[in-house]
C-alpha positions in Angstrom: 170.4 109.7 54.0 168.1 111.4 51.5 169.0 112.5 48.0 169.7 116.3 47.7 171.2 118.1 44.8 174.9 118.7 45.7 175.0 115.8 48.1 177.9 113.9 46.5 177.5 110.9 48.7 173.9 110.5 47.6 174.8 110.8 44.0 177.6 108.3 44.4 175.3 105.7 45.9 172.7 106.4 43.2 175.4 105.7 40.5 176.4 102.6 42.4 172.8 101.4 42.4 172.5 101.7 38.6 175.8 99.9 38.2 174.9 97.1 40.6 171.5 96.6 38.9 173.2 96.5 35.5 175.7 93.8 36.7 172.7 91.4 36.6 173.3 91.1 32.9 177.0 90.1 33.1 177.7 88.3 36.3 177.0 84.8 37.4 174.4 84.9 40.2 176.7 83.6 42.9 179.5 85.9 41.8 176.9 88.8 41.9 176.2 87.9 45.5 179.8 88.4 46.4 180.9 91.3 44.2 178.0 93.6 44.9 178.3 93.5 48.8 182.1 93.9 48.5 181.7 97.0 46.4 179.1 98.4 48.7 181.4 97.8 51.7 184.2 99.7 49.9 181.8 102.6 49.1 180.6 102.7 52.7 184.3 103.1 53.9 184.8 105.9 51.4 181.5 107.6 52.5 182.9 108.4 55.9 181.8 107.8 59.5 178.2 108.8 59.1 177.1 105.4 57.6 178.6 103.7 60.7 177.1 106.0 63.3 174.4 104.5 65.6 171.8 105.9 67.8 172.3 103.4 70.6 171.1 99.8 71.0 167.4 99.5 71.6 166.8 96.1 73.2 163.1 96.1 72.7 163.6 96.8 69.0 166.0 93.9 68.6 163.8 91.5 70.5 160.7 92.5 68.4 162.7 92.2 65.1 163.9 88.7 66.2 160.5 87.5 67.3 158.7 88.7 64.2 161.4 87.4 61.9 161.3 83.9 63.4 157.5 83.9 63.3 157.4 84.9 59.6 160.1 82.3 58.6 158.4 79.6 60.6 155.0 80.3 58.9 156.6 80.3 55.5 158.5 77.1 56.3 155.3 75.3 57.4 153.5 76.5 54.3 156.1 75.3 51.8 157.7 72.4 53.6 154.9 70.9 55.6 151.7 71.7 53.7 153.3 72.0 50.2 151.1 72.0 47.1 149.4 68.9 48.2 147.4 70.9 50.7 146.8 74.3 49.0 144.4 75.7 51.7 147.0 75.1 54.5 149.8 76.4 52.3 148.0 79.6 51.4 146.7 80.3 55.0 150.3 80.0 56.4 151.8 81.9 53.6 149.2 84.7 53.8 149.4 84.8 57.6 153.2 85.3 57.4 152.8 88.2 55.0 150.1 89.9 57.0 152.1 89.5 60.2 155.1 90.9 58.5 153.3 94.1 57.8 150.8 94.4 60.6 153.3 93.5 63.3 155.8 96.3 62.4 153.0 98.8 61.8 151.4 98.4 65.2 154.7 98.1 67.0 155.8 101.4 65.4 152.7 103.1 66.6 153.0 101.6 70.0 156.5 103.1 70.4 155.1 106.5 69.4 156.9 106.6 66.1 155.5 107.8 62.8 154.7 105.4 59.9 157.3 107.3 57.9 159.9 105.3 59.9 158.7 102.3 57.8 158.8 104.3 54.6 155.0 104.6 54.6 154.7 108.2 53.6 154.8 110.5 50.6 157.8 112.5 51.4 160.5 112.3 48.7 157.9 110.6 46.5 159.1 112.2 43.3 162.7 111.1 43.9 161.4 107.7 45.0 159.4 107.2 41.8 162.2 108.5 39.6 164.9 106.2 41.1 162.4 103.3 41.3 161.6 103.7 37.6 165.3 103.8 36.6 166.2 100.7 38.5 163.0 98.8 37.5 163.7 99.7 33.8 167.2 98.2 34.0 165.9 95.1 35.7 163.0 94.8 33.1 165.4 95.2 30.2 167.7 92.4 31.6 165.0 89.9 32.7 161.6 90.4 31.1 162.1 92.4 27.9 161.2 90.0 25.0 160.4 87.2 27.5 157.7 84.9 25.9 154.8 85.0 28.4 152.5 82.0 28.6 148.7 82.2 28.5 147.3 84.8 30.9 146.3 82.2 33.5 150.0 81.3 33.6 151.3 84.7 34.5 148.5 87.1 35.8 148.0 85.3 39.2 151.9 85.2 39.5 152.0 88.9 39.0 149.4 89.5 41.7 151.3 87.2 44.1 154.6 89.1 43.3 152.9 92.4 44.1 151.7 91.0 47.4 155.0 89.5 48.4 156.8 92.7 47.3 154.6 94.8 49.6 155.4 92.5 52.5 159.1 92.5 51.9 159.3 96.2 51.4 157.6 97.0 54.7 159.1 94.1 56.8 162.7 93.9 55.6 163.4 97.4 54.5 161.0 99.6 56.5 161.2 97.6 59.7 164.1 95.2 60.1 166.7 97.4 58.2 165.5 100.6 59.9 165.6 99.2 63.4 168.9 97.5 63.0 170.4 100.6 61.5 169.3 102.6 64.5 171.0 100.2 66.9 174.1 99.3 65.0 174.7 102.0 62.3 173.4 102.4 58.8 176.0 100.2 57.0 175.9 97.3 59.5 172.1 97.5 59.6 171.9 97.2 55.8 174.3 94.3 55.8 172.5 92.4 58.5 169.0 93.1 57.0 170.2 91.9 53.6 171.6 88.7 55.2 168.3 88.1 57.0 166.4 88.8 53.8 168.5 86.1 52.0 168.2 83.6 54.9 164.4 84.0 55.2 164.1 82.3 51.8 164.9 79.0 53.6 161.2 79.2 54.2 160.7 78.7 50.5 163.2 75.8 50.4 165.8 77.8 48.5 169.3 76.6 48.0 172.4 78.1 49.5 173.6 79.4 46.1 170.3 81.2 45.6 170.6 82.8 49.0 174.1 84.1 48.2 172.7 85.9 45.1 169.7 87.2 47.2 172.2 88.6 49.7 173.7 90.7 47.0 170.3 91.7 45.6 169.1 92.5 49.1 172.0 94.9 49.5 170.8 96.7 46.4 167.3 97.0 47.6 168.4 98.0 51.1 170.7 100.8 49.8 167.9 102.1 47.5 165.5 102.3 50.5 168.1 103.9 52.8 168.8 106.5 50.1 165.1 107.6 49.7 163.3 106.2 52.8 160.1 105.8 50.9 158.5 102.5 50.0 157.7 103.7 46.4 161.4 103.3 45.4 160.9 99.5 45.7 157.2 98.9 45.3 155.1 98.4 43.1 157.8 98.1 40.4 161.3 97.0 41.5 160.8 94.1 44.0 157.7 92.7 42.3 159.4 92.6 38.9 162.3 90.5 40.3 159.9 88.1 42.1 157.7 87.9 39.0 160.6 87.0 36.7 162.0 84.4 39.1 158.6 82.7 39.4 158.1 82.7 35.6 161.6 81.5 34.9 161.6 78.6 37.3 158.1 77.5 36.4 157.7 75.8 39.8 154.5 77.7 40.8 151.2 77.3 39.0 148.3 79.3 40.3 144.6 79.3 39.3 142.6 82.5 38.7 141.0 82.1 42.1 144.5 82.8 43.7 144.1 86.4 42.7 141.3 86.9 45.2 143.3 85.3 47.9 146.3 87.6 47.4 144.0 90.6 47.0 142.6 89.7 50.5 146.1 89.6 51.9 146.9 93.0 50.3 143.6 94.3 51.7 144.5 93.2 55.3 147.9 94.8 55.0 146.3 98.1 53.8 143.7 97.9 56.6 146.5 97.5 59.3 148.2 100.6 57.9 144.9 102.6 57.7 144.0 101.6 61.3 147.4 102.6 62.6 147.3 105.9 60.8 143.8 106.5 62.2 145.1 105.8 65.7 148.0 108.2 65.2 145.6 111.0 64.0 143.4 110.4 67.1 146.4 110.5 69.3 147.6 113.8 67.8 144.1 115.2 68.1 143.9 114.3 71.8 147.3 115.9 72.4 146.2 119.1 70.7 143.1 119.1 72.9 145.2 118.7 76.0 147.5 121.5 75.0 144.5 123.8 74.3 143.1 123.0 77.7 146.4 123.7 79.4 146.6 127.1 77.6 143.0 127.9 78.6 143.8 127.1 82.3 146.9 129.4 82.2 144.8 132.3 80.8 142.3 132.0 83.7 
């Protein structure tokens, strides 16, 4: 489902995205978590059978999604519930390991299955549309949450911004590019989006979040999931939309205080994520080169 001029369904969903993001300004967060999914369900029914069509259940996909999801949630839970801020090195190592696993695991699994990284949204196709929609949605979110917000001293917000960028990259690849895409392939686009959004909300138990907070995140997860499904490019969500939401939440709650040194730690995590993508892309290029060489050799033998 990619946006094309004249595709009324794509424009309908784009308008819905703008409206859903704007509702952040008027709805209670728990109400938001109910109203937005209900409106998305209604729109999915109107959209026709295409959003419910599935390719066929892939058991290996589902097993891998479940295994990686449980591993990531467990690492986050250990970080924030076992180590806590009383053991910062342990907390950061588990937190960082969970994010790296959430990117590197799907990347190498995708390559192993012979699929392109574009399956995860890691490509430049539709980049203009992705950037345009991402800017529109991020601008609405910024106007509602951060415009005029009194920022503390730089040490109070710069490390939080870097952390938000890192967490946003992990969530975009793992939940949208991997979990949502694989579930949509097995169960249909609409069920895949709903289940992925529910898993996105539930994974925040690793942060120790309340049930009401997770209801809101289910609604917000639907918005993020629809935006990704519409464009299939990570740029629609990162580096603006999802990091801005995380950044505002961390600022607003005031529960996390990070030193300047944390920037280096999160930069290392981002570097490991980028390295896993680079290595996977390199492996794909080598595989394509070998395939072309085999095809050339076969053609040469046929000419002899």
